[in-house]
C-alpha positions as CSV (number, residue, x, y, z in Angstrom):
1,X,205.3,158.8,62.7
2,X,204.6,159.6,66.5
3,X,204.8,156.4,67.9
4,X,207.9,154.9,69.6
5,X,210.5,153.0,67.4
6,X,213.3,151.5,67.9
7,X,216.1,151.9,65.0
8,X,218.9,149.2,65.3
9,X,222.5,150.0,62.6
10,X,225.0,147.5,62.8
11,X,228.3,148.8,62.9
12,X,230.7,146.9,61.3
13,X,231.3,145.9,57.7
14,X,228.2,146.6,55.4
15,X,226.0,148.1,58.1
16,X,224.8,151.4,58.1
17,X,226.1,152.2,61.7
18,X,224.9,155.9,62.9
19,X,223.4,156.3,59.7
20,X,220.6,153.8,60.0
21,X,219.2,155.4,63.0
22,X,219.3,159.2,61.1
23,X,217.4,157.7,58.4
24,X,214.7,156.7,60.5
25,X,214.3,160.0,62.4
26,X,213.6,161.4,58.7
27,X,209.9,159.8,59.2
28,X,209.8,159.5,63.2
29,X,209.9,161.6,65.8
30,X,210.2,159.0,68.8
31,X,213.3,157.0,68.2
32,X,215.5,155.2,70.4
33,X,218.8,154.3,68.7
34,X,221.7,151.7,69.0
35,X,224.5,151.1,66.9
36,X,225.6,147.1,67.2
37,X,229.6,147.1,66.8
38,X,230.6,144.5,64.9
39,X,227.6,144.1,62.9
40,X,227.4,144.2,59.7
41,X,224.4,144.7,57.5
42,X,222.3,141.2,58.9
43,X,221.6,142.7,62.4
44,X,219.4,139.7,63.1
45,X,221.0,137.3,61.8
46,X,224.7,138.4,62.8
47,X,224.3,139.7,66.3
48,X,220.6,138.1,67.9
49,X,222.3,137.8,71.3
50,X,222.6,141.6,71.2
51,X,219.9,142.6,69.8
52,X,217.4,140.6,71.2
53,X,217.5,142.4,74.8
54,X,217.4,145.3,72.8
55,X,213.4,144.3,71.5
56,X,212.5,142.7,74.5
57,X,213.6,146.1,76.5
58,X,211.8,148.2,74.4
59,X,208.5,146.4,74.2
60,X,208.5,146.8,77.8
61,X,209.2,149.8,78.2
62,X,206.8,151.1,75.6
63,X,204.0,148.5,76.5
64,X,201.0,152.0,77.6
65,X,202.2,153.6,74.2
66,X,201.6,150.4,72.0
67,X,198.3,149.7,73.6
68,X,197.2,153.4,73.4
69,X,198.3,153.4,70.2
70,X,196.7,150.2,68.9
71,X,193.3,151.2,69.8
72,X,193.2,154.8,69.1
73,X,194.1,153.4,65.5
74,X,191.9,150.3,66.1
75,X,194.8,147.8,65.6
76,X,194.5,144.8,67.2
77,X,198.0,143.3,66.7
78,X,201.6,145.1,66.9
79,X,204.1,143.7,64.7
80,X,208.0,143.9,64.3
81,X,209.5,144.7,61.2
82,X,213.3,145.3,60.4
83,X,213.6,147.8,58.1
84,X,216.6,148.9,55.8
85,X,216.3,152.8,55.4
């Protein structure tokens, strides 16, 4: 994938830490990576206060790319997926 991808791993017990972004890089070339220390496997539930600003900042920083990707692919909505690869 060439579109921007946000990869966040939990650095605590049960989390994949820095391995999560590396796993995503097997499939994507434009990866912004973060590791949230103290978070385990369920980053969205365990560390929402730290994760939410990362997501907001990522979307704001890539609005033009998302719009361009949407037009090229004929997509009228862009979704958000939490992947555990």
